[in-house]
C-alpha positions as CSV (number, residue, x, y, z in Angstrom):
1,T,0.0,0.0,0.0
2,D,1.1,3.6,-0.6
3,V,2.1,5.5,2.5
4,A,2.3,9.3,2.3
5,L,3.9,10.4,-0.9
6,A,6.2,7.4,-1.5
7,S,5.9,3.6,-1.6
8,A,8.2,0.7,-2.1
9,R,6.8,-1.3,-5.0
10,A,7.9,-4.6,-6.4
11,T,6.7,-6.7,-9.3
12,P,6.6,-10.5,-9.0
13,A,8.5,-12.4,-11.7
14,R,9.3,-16.0,-12.3
15,S,12.9,-17.1,-11.8
16,V,14.8,-18.4,-14.7
17,E,16.2,-21.0,-12.3
18,T,12.8,-21.9,-11.0
19,S,10.5,-24.5,-12.5
20,P,6.9,-23.3,-13.0
21,D,5.9,-26.0,-10.5
22,F,7.4,-23.7,-7.8
23,G,5.3,-20.6,-8.6
24,W,3.5,-21.2,-5.3
25,L,6.8,-20.7,-3.4
26,M,7.5,-17.4,-5.3
27,Q,4.0,-16.2,-4.5
28,M,4.5,-17.1,-0.8
29,L,7.8,-15.2,-0.6
30,W,6.4,-12.4,-2.6
31,S,3.5,-12.0,-0.2
32,R,5.9,-11.7,2.8
33,V,8.2,-9.2,0.9
34,T,5.2,-7.1,0.1
35,E,3.9,-7.2,3.7
36,L,7.3,-6.3,5.2
37,K,9.0,-3.9,2.7
38,H,9.4,-0.2,3.3
39,Y,11.0,2.7,1.5
40,P,14.1,3.7,3.4
41,P,13.5,7.3,4.8
42,E,16.9,8.6,3.7
43,A,16.3,7.2,0.1
44,R,12.9,8.9,0.1
45,M,14.4,12.2,1.3
46,N,17.0,12.0,-1.5
47,R,14.5,10.9,-4.1
48,L,16.3,7.7,-4.9
49,E,14.6,5.2,-7.1
50,G,15.6,1.9,-8.6
51,R,15.1,-1.8,-9.2
52,V,17.0,-4.5,-7.2
53,V,17.1,-8.2,-8.2
54,V,17.9,-10.5,-5.3
55,R,18.9,-14.1,-5.8
56,V,17.4,-16.1,-3.0
57,V,18.2,-19.7,-2.0
58,I,15.5,-21.4,0.2
59,D,15.9,-24.8,1.8
60,E,13.3,-27.6,2.1
61,Q,12.4,-26.2,5.6
62,G,11.6,-22.7,4.2
63,R,14.8,-21.2,5.7
64,L,16.9,-18.7,3.8
65,L,20.3,-20.1,2.9
66,D,21.6,-17.2,0.9
67,A,20.5,-13.8,-0.5
68,T,22.7,-11.9,-2.9
69,I,22.1,-9.0,-5.2
70,T,22.3,-10.0,-8.8
71,T,21.3,-6.6,-10.2
72,G,21.8,-3.5,-8.0
73,S,19.7,-0.4,-8.2
74,G,22.7,1.9,-8.3
75,H,21.9,3.1,-4.7
76,A,23.4,1.2,-1.7
77,L,20.4,2.3,0.5
78,L,17.9,0.6,-1.8
79,D,20.1,-2.5,-2.3
80,H,20.5,-3.0,1.5
81,A,16.8,-2.5,2.0
82,A,16.0,-5.2,-0.5
83,L,18.4,-7.7,1.1
84,D,16.9,-6.7,4.5
85,V,13.3,-7.4,3.5
86,I,14.3,-10.7,2.0
87,R,16.0,-11.7,5.3
88,R,13.1,-10.6,7.4
89,S,10.7,-12.5,5.1
90,C,12.2,-15.9,6.1
91,P,11.7,-18.5,7.3
92,L,8.6,-19.3,5.2
93,S,6.0,-21.8,6.5
94,L,5.8,-24.1,3.5
95,P,2.4,-25.6,2.9
96,Q,3.8,-28.4,0.8
97,V,7.0,-30.3,0.4
98,L,9.6,-28.8,-2.0
99,G,10.8,-32.2,-3.1
100,R,14.5,-31.0,-3.2
101,H,17.0,-29.7,-0.8
102,Q,16.9,-26.2,-2.0
103,I,15.5,-23.9,-4.6
104,V,16.8,-20.7,-6.2
105,L,14.5,-17.7,-6.9
106,R,15.2,-14.3,-8.4
107,V,13.1,-11.6,-6.7
108,P,12.9,-8.2,-8.4
109,I,12.0,-5.3,-6.0
110,Q,11.1,-1.9,-7.4
111,Y,11.5,1.2,-5.4
112,R,9.6,4.1,-7.0
113,L,8.4,7.4,-5.6
114,D,4.8,8.1,-6.3
115,F,3.7,11.7,-6.3
């Protein structure tokens, strides 16, 4: 949801490394990211915008094994905020078995100021 004049927006996307069978996992992670993300106040004050793509590795228990930036926004504040929201989004409570030890997702997070 938009708060004041700015919001942190992200668009769900399927990972190239993820089978379409794991779309439910991407949606679950996406819901948590959307719920927990925020626009960093300093980035908002400085009118910084950008898109961050985070490579996320989730294990069969829903725990975060790794989160790294594959495409940065060009602004360290936004990149750190994206990693932070991914870390706070896990562990996930998986409603079904993954059927493998881990899965890799690529999560794009868009930070855009709305006026």
